[in-house]
N, C-alpha and C positions, 0 to 999 in steps of 0.2 A: 533597538536598532543602532543606538550610538556606539555599542561595543564593536560593531562591524565597520564603523567609520574609518576611512583610510586603509581598509583591509581588502574588502571586496565591494563591488557595486551592488546596491540593494534597491529594488523597486517594491513598493508596498501597494497591494490591492486589497479591496474589501469585498467580502461576500455579502451582498445586499439582497434581501428577499424580493425586492421589486425590480431587480435587474434581470429581465426576462426577454425572450425573443419577441419580435414585433407581433402584436395581436393578442398577447397574453398579459394578464395582470394578476397580482398576488391576491388570493381570495381573502375577504374580510375575516379577521380573527386569526390568521396564520402568523405565528411568531417563530416557529422552528425554521432553521436554515434548510435549503433545498438539497443538502447532501454533498458527499465528497466530489462528485463529478461536476456539480454546479460550482463548487469552490475552484476546481481546476479551470473551468471556463473563465473565471474572473481574470486569469492571467493572459488571456488571448491577445490583448493589445500591447503587452510588454515582452512577450516571449516569442523569439524568432529563430530559435535554434533547438536542437534536441535537449530535452529537459527531464528531470527526475521529479517524482511525486512520492512524498513520504508522510507518515503521521508525525505530527509535531511532538507527541508525548511518548514516543517509543525510542529506545536506544537500539540502533541497527548494527553497530560494530564496524570497525575500520575496513575489514576485508570486503564487506558488502558494498561499501561506497566505492572502493577501488575497482571491483568487478563491474559495477554499474557504470562508472565513469569511463572505463576502457570501451565498453560496448557503445555508449552514447557517442563517444568520439569518432566511431566508425559509421555513424548513421547520418552524418551531415548530408543534406540534399536528398535523402531517401524518403519514401512515403510508404505507409502501411506496414512498416516493419518495426514492431515495438518489442519491448522486453520487460521481464519481471524477475526480480531476485527471488529464487525459490529456496527458502531456508530449510535445512534439514530439521525435521520435526523434533528430533531429540535435543536440538539446540534452542528450542522455543518454549519449553515446558515450565510450569510453575511448581515449586516445591510445596505449595500450600493447598493444592487441589487441582481438579480437572479444568481444562481449558477448551475452548472451541477454536478450530483452525480450518481454513480453506485448503483441503487436500487437493493437490494438482495432479492431473493426468496429462501425459505428453505422448507425442508420436516419436518415431525413431530419429527425428531430427531435433529433438528437444523443444519442439513447438507445442505450446499449450493447447490442449484440446478441451479442457474443462476444469472447473473448480467445484468441488462438492464440500459443503460445510459438514464437519464432523464434530461431535460433542463429547464432553467428559474425557478428553485425551489426557492420559497421565501414565507415569511409569509405575508398574507394579512388579516388584520382585525382579527387576532388570528387564522387563518386557513392557513395551508401550502398547496400551490398549485404548480403544475408543468405543463409543456407542453410536449406533445408527438411529434413524428416525423412529424405529420401533423399539429402541432401547436395548437392542441386542449387542453384546460385546464382541469386538473383533480386535485383531492385533495389527500394528503398523510397524514396518521396518524403520530402524533408527534414522536412516537417511532419506525417508520419504519427503519429497518437496512440498512445502506448504507456503501459501501466500501470506505475507505480513504487510501487505499494502505498500510495497516498495516497487514502483513502476518506472519504466523509461519510455517516453513517447517522442515523436517528432511533431512539428507544428501542425501538420495536416490533421492531427487528432482533434484539434479544435473544431474543424469543419464537421467531422463526423459527430462529435459530441453535441454540437448545436442542432444538427439534424435529428439526432435521437432524443434530445431534450424536448424538441417540439412534440415528438410522438409521446414521450412520457407525460408531458403536460396535457395533451389531448386525452390520455387515458386516466391520469391520476391527479391532474393539476388542481382540482377542487378539493382534494383531501388536505386537511390541515397539518398532517404529520407525515405525508409521503416524502420519500427522499430519493434523489437521483444519484445512485452509487456508481463508482467506477466500474465494477464488474457488470453492471447492467449494459453499459456501452461496449465493454471489451468482449463479453460473450456474444453480443449481436454481431460485432465485426468479425469475430472468428467463425461463427456459424454461417455467415453469409459470404465468407471468403474474401472480404474486402481488406482484411489485415491479418497479420500473424503476430504472435507474441512468443519470443524465445525465452525459455526458462533458464536463468543463469544460476549456477551452483555457487554457494559460498560456504566457507568454513566458519563464518562469524556466528557468534551467539547473540540471540535477540534477548533484550531485557525489557521488562515492562512490569507495571504494578497492577496485576489482575486482582489480587487480594491485598488487604491492608498489611497482612503479615509478610508480603513480598518486599516491602520497602527496605527493611534492614539488609536483606540478602542482596538486593540490587546495589545499595550503597557499598556493601563490602566488595562486590564484584567490580564496581567502578574503581574503587580504591586499589584493588589488586592489579587492574590494568595500568593504572598510573604507576604503581610501584614497579611493574615489569617494564616500564619505559614505553608502553604503547601510546600514552598521552603524557604531555608535560603537566607538572603540578599546577601551573597557571596557564589556562588556555589562551587568555588574552593578556599580553604583557606589552607595555609601552616600551 
């Protein structure tokens, strides 16, 4: 946190397993956190404006942040209009093996209609392929949008999340490893018509370490971005 001091205001919240809606308690023996959407709920008391949600261990790329920031700046005061950065699948692959991705479907207004998990996605001979639930191979277009967990919400999302978390706890709260994920809430809101999620296109490349062998490649890509002037040599300079 100290490296952000005097640069941007920072609020720190903690995801505690016993921080639950009234009437619920953490079952004895549970050690696992309650999932990504429970983590988002921890920010309810300090977030009062449109906000972004990302994975802390992924590299999302400059263009993706710019695209998301522009959209969030237009959502002030609105409710039920959310967004998600849809990465082009070809910009999210690993050179070390197949990956799983949430492939997005959209309507004519670029509003998200569903996300389907696809497996063993990789490039073979210049063509991107994946396997379905029955292990049959199919192809994907290079620019097919996929979710990499980069979301944009407005504060009303907390109310919906709390409501749906109660339902989740009623159904699965006694399980020691069940998790309340962001898509659980988003899919419900879309299908019940209470919210919409616009899929935002980005040219950014996503980097992550899916396999141990990915590390050297990711380091090389980050160094190349620095050499090209995309980022300074030292991000934090006094």
